[in-house]
C-alpha positions as CSV (number, residue, x, y, z in Angstrom):
1,M,0.0,0.0,0.0
2,F,2.9,2.4,0.6
3,P,6.0,1.1,-1.2
4,Q,9.4,2.2,0.2
5,A,7.9,3.8,3.2
6,D,9.8,3.9,6.4
7,I,7.4,2.6,9.1
8,V,8.6,2.3,12.8
9,C,6.8,1.0,15.8
10,G,7.9,3.5,18.5
11,G,7.2,3.9,22.1
12,S,7.8,1.1,24.6
13,Y,8.0,-1.5,21.9
14,R,11.0,0.3,20.3
15,R,12.6,0.8,23.7
16,G,12.5,-3.0,24.2
17,K,10.0,-3.1,27.0
18,A,8.4,-6.4,27.9
19,S,4.9,-5.1,27.4
20,C,3.2,-2.2,25.6
21,G,0.0,-0.6,26.5
22,D,-0.5,1.0,23.1
23,M,1.0,1.1,19.6
24,D,2.8,4.2,18.3
25,I,3.5,3.9,14.5
26,V,5.7,6.6,13.0
27,I,5.7,6.8,9.2
28,T,7.4,8.7,6.4
29,H,8.5,8.3,2.8
30,P,12.0,9.0,1.5
31,D,10.9,10.9,-1.5
32,G,9.5,13.7,0.7
33,K,6.1,13.9,-0.9
34,S,4.4,10.5,-1.1
35,H,3.4,10.8,2.5
36,I,0.9,13.5,1.6
37,G,-2.7,12.0,1.8
38,F,-1.4,8.6,2.8
39,L,-2.9,8.5,6.3
40,T,-6.5,9.0,5.0
41,K,-6.2,6.0,2.8
42,Y,-4.4,3.8,5.4
43,V,-7.0,4.6,8.1
44,K,-9.8,3.8,5.6
45,R,-8.1,0.4,4.8
46,L,-7.6,-0.5,8.5
47,K,-11.3,0.3,9.1
48,D,-12.3,-1.9,6.1
49,I,-10.7,-4.9,7.7
50,N,-12.1,-4.1,11.1
51,F,-8.7,-3.4,12.8
52,L,-9.5,0.2,13.7
53,R,-12.7,0.5,15.7
54,E,-12.9,3.9,17.2
55,D,-11.6,7.3,16.1
56,L,-10.5,9.6,18.9
57,V,-8.5,12.2,16.9
58,F,-7.9,12.4,13.2
59,R,-5.9,15.4,11.9
60,I,-4.7,15.8,8.3
61,H,-2.2,18.6,7.8
62,S,0.0,17.4,4.9
63,E,-2.7,18.3,2.4
64,E,-3.4,21.7,4.0
65,G,0.3,22.6,4.6
66,T,-0.4,23.3,8.4
67,D,1.2,22.1,11.5
68,S,4.5,21.3,9.8
69,G,2.6,18.8,7.6
70,V,2.3,16.2,10.3
71,D,-0.8,13.9,9.9
72,T,-2.0,12.3,13.1
73,Y,-4.5,9.5,14.0
74,F,-5.4,8.4,17.6
75,G,-7.9,5.6,17.8
76,L,-8.7,2.2,19.2
77,C,-7.9,-1.1,17.5
78,T,-8.6,-4.8,18.0
79,Y,-7.0,-8.0,17.2
80,P,-9.0,-11.2,16.6
81,E,-7.1,-13.1,19.3
82,M,-7.7,-10.5,22.0
83,I,-9.8,-11.6,25.0
84,E,-13.5,-10.7,24.9
85,D,-13.3,-8.8,28.2
86,I,-14.0,-5.2,27.2
87,M,-11.0,-3.8,29.0
88,D,-8.7,-6.1,27.0
89,K,-10.6,-5.8,23.8
90,Y,-9.3,-2.4,22.6
91,L,-5.8,-1.2,22.3
92,P,-4.9,2.5,21.8
93,K,-3.3,3.1,18.4
94,T,-1.4,6.1,17.2
95,L,-0.5,6.6,13.6
96,I,1.8,9.7,12.8
97,V,3.0,10.5,9.4
98,Y,5.8,12.9,9.1
99,P,7.4,14.8,6.2
100,R,10.9,13.2,5.6
101,D,12.7,16.4,6.6
102,I,11.4,16.3,10.2
103,Y,11.1,12.5,10.6
104,A,14.1,12.2,13.0
105,F,12.4,14.6,15.4
106,G,9.1,12.5,15.3
107,L,11.0,9.3,15.9
108,I,12.7,10.8,19.1
109,A,9.4,12.2,20.4
110,W,7.4,8.9,19.8
111,T,10.2,6.6,21.1
112,G,11.5,8.3,24.1
113,N,9.5,8.3,27.4
114,D,8.4,11.5,29.1
115,V,11.5,11.7,31.2
116,L,13.8,11.4,28.3
117,N,11.9,13.8,26.1
118,G,11.8,16.4,28.9
119,R,15.5,16.0,29.5
120,L,16.2,16.5,25.8
121,R,14.0,19.6,25.7
122,I,15.9,21.1,28.8
123,L,19.3,20.4,27.2
124,A,18.2,22.0,23.9
125,E,17.0,25.0,25.9
126,S,20.3,25.3,27.6
127,K,21.8,25.7,24.1
128,G,19.3,28.3,23.1
129,F,16.9,26.1,21.2
130,R,13.4,24.7,21.4
131,L,12.9,20.9,20.7
132,D,9.7,19.3,19.8
133,D,8.5,16.5,17.5
134,T,8.7,18.8,14.4
135,G,12.2,20.2,14.8
136,L,14.9,22.0,16.8
137,F,14.4,25.7,16.6
138,P,16.4,28.7,17.7
139,A,14.6,30.1,20.8
140,T,13.5,33.7,20.5
141,H,12.9,35.6,23.8
142,S,10.5,38.4,24.4
143,S,10.1,40.4,27.7
144,G,8.8,38.5,30.6
145,E,9.3,35.0,29.0
146,K,11.1,32.4,31.1
147,R,11.5,30.1,28.1
148,G,12.1,31.1,24.6
149,S,9.5,30.7,21.8
150,K,10.2,28.7,18.7
151,G,12.0,30.6,16.0
152,S,10.7,30.2,12.5
153,A,13.2,27.7,11.0
154,S,14.3,24.4,12.4
155,L,17.9,23.2,12.1
156,K,18.0,20.2,9.7
157,F,19.0,16.7,10.9
158,A,18.4,13.6,8.9
159,T,18.8,11.1,11.8
160,E,18.1,10.8,15.5
161,K,21.8,10.4,16.3
162,Q,22.6,13.9,14.8
163,V,19.9,15.5,17.1
164,F,21.3,13.6,20.1
165,D,24.9,14.6,19.2
166,F,23.8,18.3,18.9
167,V,22.2,18.4,22.3
168,G,25.1,16.5,23.8
169,V,23.5,13.2,24.7
170,P,25.0,9.8,23.8
171,M,22.3,7.6,22.1
172,G,21.9,4.0,22.9
173,G,20.7,1.6,20.2
174,A,17.2,2.2,19.1
175,Q,16.4,-1.5,19.9
176,S,18.1,-1.5,23.2
177,K,16.3,-1.3,26.5
178,E,18.0,2.1,27.0
179,F,17.1,4.4,24.1
180,V,19.6,6.9,25.5
181,K,22.5,6.6,28.0
182,F,22.9,9.4,30.4
């Protein structure tokens, strides 16, 4: 359905945890344009086969050119072999489609836990930058602000390792139990 796409299961699964309470799937395409409109078709396909059962949030920005072009789906999915108990029947599912030029930031945000992501943001701020899932931006300060606001243009990094190197944090293997080693 999406030839040559880069699709990564993030979150606790990617960090090598023994169990996962949800599924975070981060997607891009190397050509930098085929991701546009993909999520709408993919969600429809997953609903057609009764995998996705409930929509919670569905935002398409790639076609509108808003929110850095990131498309997001939050919903509930099921597996045929899941126990019929209602609490075990539905599993939260997140699908996020990023433009290629900001994919590394999305992978970091959707792989790291809250502690790691917070620490990376603090380290970026100590260097005069704002880090989020769409980029690493020079921070701009106005009077009365404790933290700087995002500047307009992000630094460009093709890989997670380049981002970690920039903020000064050694990165563990993506499949290791420790995504990052402090």
